[in-house]
C-alpha positions as CSV (number, residue, x, y, z in Angstrom):
1,X,12.2,5.9,-31.3
2,X,9.5,4.9,-28.9
3,X,6.4,7.1,-28.5
4,X,5.8,8.1,-24.9
5,X,2.2,7.7,-24.0
6,X,0.1,9.3,-21.2
7,X,0.1,5.9,-19.5
8,X,3.9,5.8,-19.5
9,X,4.1,9.3,-18.0
10,X,1.5,8.4,-15.3
11,X,3.5,5.2,-14.5
12,X,6.7,7.1,-14.1
13,X,5.0,9.7,-11.9
14,X,3.4,7.0,-9.7
15,X,6.8,5.3,-9.4
16,X,8.4,8.6,-8.2
17,X,5.5,9.2,-5.8
18,X,5.8,5.7,-4.3
19,X,9.6,6.2,-3.9
20,X,9.1,9.5,-2.1
21,X,6.4,8.1,0.2
22,X,8.5,5.0,1.0
23,X,11.5,7.3,1.9
24,X,9.2,9.3,4.1
25,X,7.9,6.2,5.8
26,X,11.4,4.9,6.3
27,X,12.3,8.2,8.0
28,X,9.3,7.9,10.4
29,X,10.2,4.3,11.3
30,X,13.8,5.4,11.9
31,X,12.5,8.0,14.3
32,X,10.9,5.2,16.4
33,X,7.3,5.6,15.2
34,X,5.7,2.1,15.1
35,X,4.6,0.5,11.8
36,X,1.0,0.4,13.1
37,X,1.0,4.1,13.8
38,X,2.4,4.9,10.4
39,X,-0.1,2.6,8.6
40,X,-3.0,4.0,10.6
41,X,-2.0,7.6,9.9
42,X,-1.4,7.0,6.2
43,X,-4.7,5.2,5.8
44,X,-6.6,8.0,7.6
45,X,-4.8,10.6,5.5
46,X,-5.6,8.7,2.2
47,X,-9.3,8.5,3.1
48,X,-9.5,12.1,4.3
49,X,-7.7,13.4,1.1
50,X,-9.9,11.2,-1.2
51,X,-13.1,12.5,0.4
52,X,-12.0,16.0,-0.1
53,X,-11.0,15.4,-3.7
54,X,-13.8,13.2,-4.9
55,X,-16.8,14.7,-6.6
56,X,-18.7,11.5,-5.9
57,X,-18.0,10.4,-2.3
58,X,-19.3,6.9,-3.1
59,X,-16.2,6.4,-5.4
60,X,-13.7,6.7,-2.5
61,X,-14.1,3.2,-1.1
62,X,-13.6,1.4,-4.4
63,X,-10.5,3.5,-5.1
64,X,-9.0,2.7,-1.7
65,X,-10.0,-1.0,-2.1
66,X,-8.2,-1.1,-5.5
67,X,-5.1,0.4,-3.9
68,X,-5.2,-2.3,-1.2
69,X,-5.7,-5.0,-3.7
70,X,-2.7,-3.8,-5.7
71,X,-0.5,-3.6,-2.6
72,X,-1.6,-7.1,-1.5
73,X,-0.7,-8.5,-5.0
74,X,2.7,-6.7,-4.9
75,X,3.3,-8.1,-1.4
76,X,2.5,-11.7,-2.5
77,X,4.6,-11.4,-5.6
78,X,7.5,-10.1,-3.5
79,X,7.1,-13.0,-1.0
80,X,7.0,-15.6,-3.8
81,X,10.2,-14.1,-5.3
82,X,11.9,-14.3,-1.9
83,X,10.7,-17.9,-1.4
84,X,8.8,-17.0,1.8
85,X,5.4,-17.7,0.4
86,X,4.5,-20.4,3.0
87,X,3.2,-19.4,6.4
88,X,4.6,-21.5,9.2
89,X,1.3,-22.5,10.7
90,X,3.0,-24.4,13.6
91,X,4.3,-21.1,14.8
92,X,0.9,-19.4,15.0
93,X,-0.6,-19.3,18.4
94,X,-4.2,-18.7,17.3
95,X,-5.1,-21.0,14.4
96,X,-8.5,-20.2,12.9
97,X,-8.5,-16.8,14.6
98,X,-10.4,-13.9,13.0
99,X,-8.1,-11.1,12.0
100,X,-9.4,-7.6,11.6
């Protein structure tokens, strides 16, 4: 029988939390709220909540950056699995544009 570690429990909890948040986001999108509005609201809420919870406010930015890095990695992995990892540059109107 496999021993269940604290890391296993944390991973399962994170997975359930991600699923609930994704369901919530899907509901917002179905209501006609734009992806940009959802992303901005979620980011604002994450920063606000982190600032309220963090004892050391300087730790908030690295925590948020770590989450963004994990999400970017997951997105790239998904794209590679789907075979859509190449960006069609010929379809871009603004090559060499700064994106922010």
